[in-house]
N, C-alpha and C positions, 0 to 999 in steps of 0.2 A: 390247264390250258391245252387246247387242241384246235386244229383247223375248223372243225365243226362248231366248237364253242365260240371261236373268234367271229365266224361269219354271222352267228345268231346273237352275239353280244351287242347290246345297244350302245355301249360305251365305245367299243372298237369301231363300230360302223359310224358313229358320230364323229370320231376323230378322223376316220378315212375321208368323210365328206368335208370336214373343216380343212384338212391339209390340202385336199384336191382343190378346194375353193381358193385357198391362199396362193397356191401355185398358179392357178388360172388367172387370178387378179394380178399377180406379180408379172406374169408373162405378158398380159395385156398392157400393163403400165410401161414395161420395158419397150414393147413394140411401139407404143405411142411416143415415148421419149426419143426413140431412134428414128422412126420413119415419119412421125408427125412433127415433132419439135426439132428434129435434126441434131439431137445431142449425141455426144460420143459416150456410149455406155457399153463398150466392148468388154471391159473388165467385169462389169456387173453381169453381162450375159454369160461369161465363163463361170461365175459363181452360181448363177441360176441353173446352168446346164449341169453343174456338179450336184445340185440338189435334185435334179431330175433323175440322176443316177442313184443317189443315196436313199431317197425317200422310198422307192419300191423295194430296195434291199432291206431297209429297216422294217417296212410293213410285212415283207415276206418272213423275216425272222420272228416277228410277233405272231403272225398268222400260223406258223408252224408249231407254235406252242412253247412250252418250257424248254424243250431240247433245242429249238431254234434260237431262243434267246441266249441260252448258255453257250452254244457254239458261236453265235455271232459276237457276243461280248468277249469271249476267250480269244477269238481270232483278232479282234480289234486290239485287245490288250497285248497280244504277242507281237503284232506288227507295230503297234505304238512303242513297245519296249525296244523293238529292233531299231526304230528311228532314234530313240534316245541313246541306245548303246553305240550306234554309228556316230552320232554327233559328239558324244563324250569320250569316245575312244575305247569304251569298255568292250566293244565288239571284237577287238583283237584278242581278248581273253576268252577263248571259247569254252574253257572249263566253267568259268563263272557265268557266262552268258547261257550256256547250256543248262546249268543248275537253275537259273531263273525260269527258263522255258519249262523245265520239268515241274517246278513249283507251281507255275501257272496252270499246267495241265492237271496237277493234283488238286488245285482249287476247283477247276471245272468238274473233276470227278466227285468232289464233295458236294458241289451244287447239284449234280445229276442225281446223287443219292439222297439229297435233301438233308445233309448233315450240317444244319446251320450252326449248332453249338461248336462243332469242330472248326468250322470256317472262322468263327470269331476268335478262336484260340490258335489258329494256324500260323499267324505271324511269329509266335514264339518258336515253333518248329522251323519255320523258314529261315529265321535269323540264325538259329543253331546250325542249320545245314550250310548256309553261306559262309559263316565264319570258319567252318571246318574244311572248306575246300582247299585253302592254302596249306593247311596241316596235312591233308591227304596227299597233296602234291609235293610236299616238302619245299615249298616256295616261301620267300619273304619279301623280295624286292618288288616294290610297287603294289603289294597286295592290299595294303590299307586302303588305297584309293579304289581298287577294284571291289573290295568288300563293301565300302561305303556306297559306291554307285549301284552295285547289285542289290543291296538291301533297300536303298531308296527306290530303285526301279521296280522291284517286286511289290513293296508296300504301297507305293503311290499309284503306279500304273496297273499292277496286277490285282492286288488285294482290294484297294479302294474302288477301282472300277468294277470289280466283281459284285459290288452292292447293287449295280443295275440289274444283274441277273437274279440277285436275291429277291428283288421285287416280284419275280415270277412265282415265288413260293408263298406269297401272301394271299389273303382271301379276296383281294381286289386287284389282280395283276394288270388287267387292261387299263383301268383307271389310273393307277400309279405310273406304269411304264409309259403310256402314251402322254400323260401330262408332263412327266419329268423331261422326256425327250423334246416335246414341242416347246415347253416353257423355257428350257435352257437355250434353245436355238433362237426363239423369239427374243430372248433377253439380249443375245448377241446382235441381232438385227436392230433392236431398239437402241442399243448403245451406239451402234454405227450411225443410225439415222439421226438420233438426238445430238450426237456429237457434230454431225455435219450442219445441223440447223442452229444449235445453241452453244456449241463448244468453243470456248475461248481459253479458259484456264486449264492448263495441263493437269491431269490427275496424278500421274507419276512420270515426270518428264524423262528421267534417266532410264526407266524400264520400258515404257511404251509411249513414245512422244505423241502419237496420234490420239491417245485416249484422253478425254477431258472430263471435268466435273459435270459439265452439261450433259454429256453422254451417259455418265454414270447415274445421275439423278433421273434422267429420262428413262433409262432402262429399268431402274429400280421401281419407278412409278408404274410402268407397264407391267412388270412382274408381280407387283402387289395386287394389281387388278385381275390378273389372270385366274387365280384360284376361285375368285368370286364369279367371274364370267363362265368358268368351266366347273362350276360347283358340282355338276353331276358326276365328276370324277371322284368326289370325296363324300360319299353318303354318310350322314351322321356327324360330320365334322362341324365343330363350332366356328363362329366367326373369328375367334382368337387363334385357333389352329390354322385356319385359312390365311390369316394375316401373317402368321409365323412362316408358313410355306412360301408366301409371296416375298417376304423379306429375305428368306434363305436363298431363293432362286435369284433375286435381284442383286444381292451383294455377293453371295457365294459364287455365282457364275462368273462375275467379273474378277473375283480374286483368283479363281482357277485359271483364267486367261493370263493374269499377271504373273502367276507362279511359273508358268511355262515361258512367259516372256523374259523373266529373270534368267532362266537357263539359256535361252537363245542369245540374249545380249551378252551374257558372260562368255559364251562360246564364240560369239561373233558371227551368228547366222541369222537370216531373216525368217526362214521356215524350217521346221524339223524334217520336211520331206516335200515331195511333189506328187504324191500319189493321187490326190483328188484335184481335178482341174478347178482353178479359181479359189481353192481353199487351203492349199499347202499340203502338209502331210496329215496322216491320220491323227497324230498327237495334237496337231494344231486344231483339229476339228472336235476332238473329244475332251479338250482341256477343261472346259467348264463342267462337263458331266463328271469327270474324275473327282473334282473337288466337292461337288454338290451331292453326288449319289449317296455316300454314307450318311450324311446328315439328313438327307431327305428320307432315307430308309428308316432311320431311328425316329424321326419326327412322326411319320405316318404309322409306324408300327408299335411305338412304345406302349399304348394301352393294351395291346394284345400279347406282349411278351416277345422274346426273340428266339424261342426254341421251337 
């Protein structure tokens, strides 16, 4: 991956046109709703403006190549973990929080060096480091909670999300990366839209009251269609594998959202942060990607091996 390769890559250019078209159509529809139909869409405008900020940053990271993707995903993981640590109270334990940051940077270094085998084995080392922090500090009070939160934070936010960057090491990085990011975000949009149109029966009322079975079914249906509509992203893939990818995105994306919702409801907060206008925090935005990325990586890569 490199800037020159991205510019000349037909898959990257196709996705650039697709995303630009989606944003243009969405902006025109919002303008029509507000100025033509006189609807109150201020909250949707904030979400749309958030996308106008995020999309160029994502495109720039992919355009810059493997290094840009690794740096981008690492920064998102670090700031996402920071939101998690602040919300759960782990942030007060700077020894444990600092250890997680160092482990995330070590993961980025392995990605940079393309040591994929070590990345797959890295959780064993990470857990060993984190359980030894209280021993080195000669501390015991409250350390079980800190250890548990730190291990979860690294494995879920750091290591699982690092699989997005692992896609940059495959033979088809632009197809896999662009599809994964676009499909997971369209899955969220489809869930919201379908829920508004057809949602009546709550999906998980205690965890996320606004999510409905109508929204879930609509999002899954759209996600199943996407790999077939964007088949150029998966050269040589059978219809069975495309179907598996669609089901993974449709169901896995919503599960990732619900996992973070469980944490937020348990803590008693609405959003993990307020970094992105109209979207909440970084962790609120990448929750679906975190859950889906590892499974997507293994699904598209398994015929070729993981070393």
